[in-house]
C-alpha positions as CSV (number, residue, x, y, z in Angstrom):
1,M,4.1,-36.2,-7.4
2,P,3.6,-33.8,-10.4
3,E,0.4,-32.3,-9.0
4,N,2.4,-30.8,-6.1
5,L,4.7,-28.8,-8.5
6,L,3.9,-25.7,-10.4
7,E,5.9,-24.6,-13.5
8,Y,5.2,-21.5,-15.6
9,K,5.3,-22.4,-19.3
10,C,5.2,-19.9,-22.2
11,P,1.9,-20.3,-24.1
12,C,3.8,-19.2,-27.3
13,C,6.7,-21.6,-27.4
14,G,6.3,-23.8,-24.3
15,G,9.6,-22.7,-22.7
16,K,10.0,-21.9,-19.1
17,I,9.2,-18.4,-18.0
18,E,10.6,-16.6,-15.0
19,F,10.1,-13.3,-13.2
20,N,12.3,-10.6,-14.6
21,S,13.3,-8.2,-11.9
22,A,14.4,-5.5,-14.4
23,L,11.0,-5.6,-16.3
24,Q,8.9,-6.5,-13.3
25,K,7.2,-8.9,-15.6
26,M,7.3,-12.6,-16.5
27,K,9.5,-13.2,-19.6
28,C,10.3,-16.2,-21.8
29,P,14.1,-16.3,-22.5
30,F,13.5,-18.3,-25.7
31,C,10.9,-16.2,-27.6
32,D,11.2,-13.0,-25.5
33,T,7.5,-12.8,-24.9
34,E,6.6,-10.8,-21.9
35,F,3.6,-11.2,-19.6
36,D,2.2,-9.1,-16.8
37,V,2.1,-10.9,-13.5
38,D,-1.6,-10.2,-13.1
39,T,-2.3,-12.2,-16.2
40,L,-1.0,-15.4,-14.5
41,K,-3.3,-15.1,-11.5
42,N,-5.3,-18.1,-12.6
43,Y,-2.3,-20.3,-11.8
44,D,-2.7,-19.4,-8.2
45,T,-6.3,-20.6,-7.9
46,V,-5.0,-24.1,-7.4
47,L,-3.7,-23.0,-4.0
48,N,-7.3,-22.9,-2.7
49,D,-7.8,-26.6,-3.4
50,S,-4.2,-27.8,-2.6
51,T,-3.5,-30.1,0.2
52,P,-0.2,-30.5,2.1
53,T,2.2,-33.0,0.6
54,Q,2.0,-36.6,1.7
55,M,4.9,-38.8,0.7
56,D,4.8,-42.7,0.7
57,W,8.2,-44.2,0.5
58,D,8.9,-47.4,-1.4
59,R,11.2,-49.5,0.8
60,T,13.1,-52.6,-0.4
61,Q,15.0,-55.1,1.6
62,N,18.5,-53.9,2.8
63,Q,17.7,-50.4,1.5
64,E,15.5,-49.0,4.3
65,W,16.1,-45.5,5.5
66,R,17.5,-45.3,9.0
67,Q,15.5,-43.7,11.7
68,G,15.3,-39.9,11.4
69,E,17.1,-39.9,8.0
70,T,14.1,-38.7,6.0
71,E,12.4,-36.5,8.6
72,N,13.5,-33.3,6.8
73,M,13.6,-34.5,3.2
74,L,11.0,-34.6,0.5
75,V,11.2,-35.9,-3.1
76,Y,9.2,-34.6,-6.0
77,S,9.0,-35.5,-9.7
78,C,9.7,-32.7,-12.3
79,N,6.7,-32.1,-14.6
80,S,9.0,-31.4,-17.5
81,C,11.6,-34.2,-17.5
82,G,10.5,-36.6,-14.8
83,G,13.7,-36.2,-12.8
84,E,13.7,-36.4,-9.0
85,I,13.8,-33.1,-7.1
86,I,15.1,-33.7,-3.5
87,C,14.7,-30.9,-1.0
88,D,14.1,-30.2,2.6
89,K,10.7,-29.6,4.2
90,T,11.0,-25.8,4.1
91,T,11.9,-25.4,0.4
92,A,9.1,-23.6,-1.4
93,A,10.7,-22.8,-4.8
94,T,13.7,-24.3,-6.5
95,H,15.1,-25.6,-9.8
96,C,15.1,-29.1,-11.3
97,P,18.7,-30.3,-11.1
98,F,18.3,-32.1,-14.5
99,C,16.5,-29.8,-16.8
100,G,17.0,-26.5,-14.9
101,N,13.3,-25.6,-15.0
102,P,12.1,-23.4,-12.1
103,V,9.5,-25.2,-10.0
104,I,7.2,-24.0,-7.2
105,I,6.2,-26.5,-4.5
106,M,2.5,-25.8,-4.1
107,G,2.0,-27.6,-0.8
108,Q,4.2,-25.1,0.9
109,F,1.7,-22.3,0.3
110,T,-1.6,-23.9,1.2
111,G,-3.9,-22.9,4.1
112,E,-2.1,-20.9,6.8
113,L,1.2,-21.3,5.1
114,R,0.3,-19.0,2.2
115,P,2.2,-15.6,2.5
116,D,0.2,-12.4,2.7
117,L,2.7,-10.2,0.9
118,V,5.8,-10.5,-1.3
119,I,8.4,-7.9,-2.2
120,P,9.5,-8.7,-5.8
121,F,13.2,-8.7,-6.7
122,K,14.3,-5.4,-8.2
123,L,17.9,-6.2,-8.7
124,D,19.3,-9.1,-10.8
125,K,22.3,-11.4,-10.3
126,E,24.7,-9.1,-12.2
127,A,23.9,-6.3,-9.8
128,A,24.7,-8.7,-6.9
129,V,28.1,-9.6,-8.4
130,A,28.9,-6.0,-9.0
131,A,28.0,-5.2,-5.4
132,F,30.3,-7.9,-4.2
133,K,33.3,-6.5,-6.2
134,N,32.5,-3.0,-5.0
135,H,32.4,-4.3,-1.4
136,L,36.1,-5.3,-1.7
137,K,37.2,-1.8,-2.8
138,G,38.9,0.5,-0.4
139,K,39.5,-2.2,2.3
140,T,43.1,-1.5,3.2
141,L,43.3,-4.4,5.7
142,L,41.9,-6.9,3.2
143,P,44.5,-9.4,2.0
144,K,45.5,-8.7,-1.6
145,A,45.3,-12.4,-2.4
146,F,41.6,-12.4,-1.4
147,K,40.8,-9.9,-4.1
148,T,42.5,-11.8,-6.8
149,D,42.0,-15.4,-5.7
150,S,38.5,-15.4,-4.2
151,H,35.7,-16.3,-6.6
152,I,32.0,-16.5,-5.9
153,E,31.3,-20.2,-5.6
154,E,27.5,-19.9,-5.3
155,I,25.1,-17.1,-5.8
156,K,21.3,-17.5,-5.5
157,G,18.3,-15.3,-5.3
158,V,16.2,-16.4,-2.3
159,Y,12.8,-15.2,-1.0
160,V,13.3,-15.2,2.7
161,P,10.2,-15.7,4.9
162,F,9.5,-12.9,7.5
163,W,6.9,-12.3,10.1
164,L,5.7,-8.7,10.1
165,F,4.4,-7.5,13.5
166,N,2.0,-4.6,14.2
167,S,1.4,-3.4,17.7
168,R,0.9,-0.4,20.0
169,A,3.3,0.0,22.9
170,N,2.2,1.8,26.0
171,G,5.3,2.8,27.9
172,H,6.0,4.0,31.5
173,I,9.7,4.6,32.2
174,K,11.3,6.1,35.2
175,Y,14.7,7.8,35.2
176,R,17.1,9.0,37.9
177,A,18.8,12.2,36.7
178,T,21.2,14.8,38.1
179,K,22.2,18.4,37.3
180,V,25.7,19.4,38.4
181,R,26.8,23.0,38.8
182,T,30.4,23.9,39.5
183,W,32.1,27.3,40.4
184,S,35.2,28.4,42.3
185,D,36.8,31.3,44.1
186,R,40.4,31.9,45.1
187,D,40.4,29.2,47.7
188,Y,37.9,26.5,46.8
189,I,36.1,24.8,44.0
190,Y,32.4,24.2,44.7
191,T,30.1,21.6,43.3
192,D,26.3,21.5,43.7
193,T,24.4,18.4,42.6
194,S,20.7,18.3,42.3
195,Y,18.8,15.0,42.0
196,F,15.6,14.4,40.0
197,S,13.1,11.7,39.4
198,V,12.0,11.8,35.8
199,V,8.9,9.9,34.5
200,R,7.9,9.5,30.9
201,K,4.6,8.0,29.7
202,G,3.4,7.6,26.2
203,T,2.2,5.4,23.3
204,L,4.0,4.4,20.2
205,D,2.5,2.6,17.2
206,F,4.7,0.1,15.4
207,E,3.9,-1.2,11.9
208,N,5.5,-4.1,10.0
209,I,8.4,-4.9,12.4
210,P,10.3,-7.6,10.4
211,V,11.5,-10.8,12.1
212,D,13.3,-13.4,10.0
213,S,11.3,-16.7,10.3
214,S,13.9,-18.9,8.7
215,S,16.5,-20.7,10.9
216,K,18.8,-21.2,7.9
217,I,19.9,-17.6,7.8
218,D,21.5,-15.7,10.7
219,N,19.3,-13.0,12.1
220,D,22.3,-10.6,12.2
221,I,22.6,-10.9,8.4
222,T,18.9,-10.3,7.6
223,E,18.6,-7.4,10.1
224,S,21.7,-5.8,8.6
225,L,19.9,-5.8,5.2
226,E,17.1,-3.7,6.5
227,P,15.2,-1.6,5.8
228,F,12.9,-3.2,3.1
229,D,10.4,-0.8,1.5
230,L,7.0,-2.3,2.4
231,S,5.3,0.3,0.2
232,Q,6.4,-1.8,-2.8
233,A,5.1,-5.0,-1.4
234,V,2.3,-6.7,-3.4
235,D,-0.3,-9.4,-2.6
236,F,1.4,-12.8,-2.9
237,Q,1.4,-14.6,-6.2
238,T,3.5,-17.6,-7.0
239,A,4.6,-16.0,-10.3
240,Y,7.0,-13.8,-8.5
241,L,8.9,-16.9,-7.2
242,S,9.5,-18.4,-10.7
243,G,13.3,-18.5,-11.4
244,Y,14.2,-18.0,-7.7
245,L,14.6,-20.1,-4.6
246,A,12.2,-19.7,-1.7
247,D,11.7,-21.1,1.8
248,K,8.6,-21.2,3.9
249,Y,9.0,-20.3,7.6
250,D,10.3,-22.9,10.0
251,V,10.3,-20.5,13.0
252,S,6.7,-20.1,14.1
253,E,4.9,-16.8,14.8
254,D,4.8,-17.6,18.5
255,K,8.6,-18.2,18.6
256,S,9.2,-15.0,16.7
257,V,7.2,-12.9,19.1
258,E,10.1,-12.7,21.6
259,R,12.4,-11.1,19.0
260,A,9.7,-8.7,17.9
261,N,9.2,-7.7,21.6
262,Q,12.9,-7.1,22.0
263,R,12.9,-4.7,19.0
264,V,9.7,-2.9,20.3
265,S,11.2,-2.5,23.7
266,K,14.5,-1.3,22.5
267,S,12.9,1.3,20.1
268,T,10.5,2.5,22.8
269,E,13.2,3.0,25.3
270,K,15.3,4.9,22.7
271,E,12.5,7.2,21.8
272,F,11.5,7.9,25.4
273,S,15.1,8.6,26.5
274,A,15.6,11.1,23.7
275,T,13.0,13.3,25.4
276,V,15.0,13.4,28.7
277,T,17.3,16.3,28.0
278,G,19.0,19.1,30.0
279,Y,20.5,16.9,32.7
280,T,24.1,16.1,33.5
281,T,23.5,12.4,34.0
282,V,20.5,10.1,33.3
283,H,20.1,6.5,34.4
284,T,17.1,4.3,33.8
285,E,15.5,3.0,36.9
286,N,12.3,1.2,35.8
287,V,10.8,0.2,32.4
288,N,7.2,-1.0,31.9
289,I,6.0,-1.6,28.4
290,Q,2.6,-3.1,27.5
291,L,1.5,-4.2,24.0
292,D,-2.0,-3.8,22.6
293,N,-3.5,-5.0,19.3
294,A,-0.5,-7.1,18.4
295,K,-1.0,-8.8,15.0
296,A,1.3,-10.5,12.5
297,K,1.5,-11.0,8.7
298,Y,3.5,-13.4,6.7
299,A,5.7,-12.1,3.9
300,L,8.6,-13.0,1.6
301,F,11.6,-10.6,1.1
302,P,14.1,-10.8,-1.8
303,V,17.8,-11.5,-0.8
304,W,20.8,-12.4,-2.9
305,L,23.1,-14.8,-1.1
306,M,26.7,-15.4,-2.1
307,T,29.4,-17.7,-0.7
308,T,33.1,-17.9,-1.4
309,K,35.9,-19.9,0.2
310,W,39.4,-18.6,1.0
311,N,42.2,-20.2,3.0
312,G,39.8,-23.1,3.9
313,K,37.2,-20.8,5.4
314,N,33.7,-20.0,4.0
315,Y,32.5,-16.4,3.8
316,I,28.9,-15.5,3.3
317,F,27.7,-12.2,1.7
318,A,24.1,-11.0,1.2
319,M,22.4,-8.2,-0.7
320,N,19.0,-6.8,-0.3
321,G,17.3,-7.7,-3.6
322,Q,15.2,-4.6,-3.5
323,T,17.5,-1.8,-2.3
324,G,21.0,-3.2,-3.1
325,K,22.3,-2.9,0.5
326,F,25.2,-5.2,0.8
327,V,26.7,-6.9,3.9
328,G,29.3,-9.5,4.6
329,N,32.4,-10.1,6.8
330,L,35.9,-10.0,5.2
331,P,39.2,-11.6,6.2
332,M,41.9,-9.3,7.6
333,D,45.6,-9.2,6.7
334,G,47.4,-9.5,10.0
335,G,50.6,-8.0,8.7
336,A,48.8,-5.0,7.2
337,F,46.9,-4.5,10.5
338,C,50.2,-4.4,12.5
339,K,51.7,-1.9,10.1
340,W,48.5,0.2,10.4
341,L,48.6,-0.1,14.3
342,F,52.3,0.8,14.6
343,G,51.7,3.7,12.2
344,I,49.0,5.1,14.4
345,A,51.1,4.6,17.5
346,G,54.0,6.4,15.8
347,V,51.8,9.4,14.9
348,V,50.5,9.6,18.5
349,A,54.1,9.4,19.9
350,A,55.3,12.1,17.6
351,V,52.4,14.4,18.6
352,A,53.0,13.7,22.3
353,L,56.7,14.5,21.9
354,M,55.9,17.8,20.1
355,I,53.5,18.8,22.9
356,M,56.2,18.0,25.6
357,R,58.7,20.2,23.7
358,L,56.3,23.1,23.5
359,M,55.6,22.8,27.2
360,W,59.3,22.7,28.0
361,L,60.0,25.8,25.9
362,A,57.1,27.6,27.6
């Protein structure tokens, strides 16, 4: 349904235009014309009148879809070439597989689904590839063949959906602490232990706590890419999505609250415990945290995702499209690890032997 897709066309030559992260502008790759994002705001006015996508499937005898087969799939028609674009229900921006034009699926941004903020991409694909190669450097336990044989099979810039939570935490935490004093004379060693009940009360304000609202990406990956600089976030405009992929949330605000609460609780306990000083031991006895004025916003953050396969196993890497922070697990060379381990053991044994000889001579 063409009316559900948005493509940005160059008014000069008719070519597709995309958001250029280096220029922070829209640019036509054919005639090199540049446009400020603000000049394309009129494209976004269609959002106010858009309605969610409704798909009617043509079914013919002996070719009916099996039950549940189409539940997470939608089909659109490309405005440029007429080719079918097949994607799941959370896809918000993609490319036509036939003509390559970037398209934005407008129904994903209507009503309550429209993001409040977006952090535009600052780093391009070349920067992501360079970060991947740099990630491999200096890894002594990395198999040499992985460096030479592994190739990035897929790299894509994705706007990942996040919920941003603001709240005020009122905390009341009780600790059990001790102070231990030790002294001795010719005959005895004395220990005096004093016990204390320590209470901390206070209020902490939290702003823009990010929680990944896409089930497609592991939370460990997205949290490892933090922090994102929210001072560079701008009001959402579809123009920033042109040329990239994007998902809408499939984890609701209500389901994301639990993760936000965990982060608030952990941070509050850490801040309070840092004030309990001067004791020999400190143990937490009771924690009570109440939240006030909890609110949430919906935002899209830029992430470069890369995949490579080695020895039959897939490896996923990610880069913060704003700051360049890079994360990803690497394979380990078992032989190199054993050599490293035995080398450490040898050094420890040599040091221990030297100490024993010195004690014997003394």
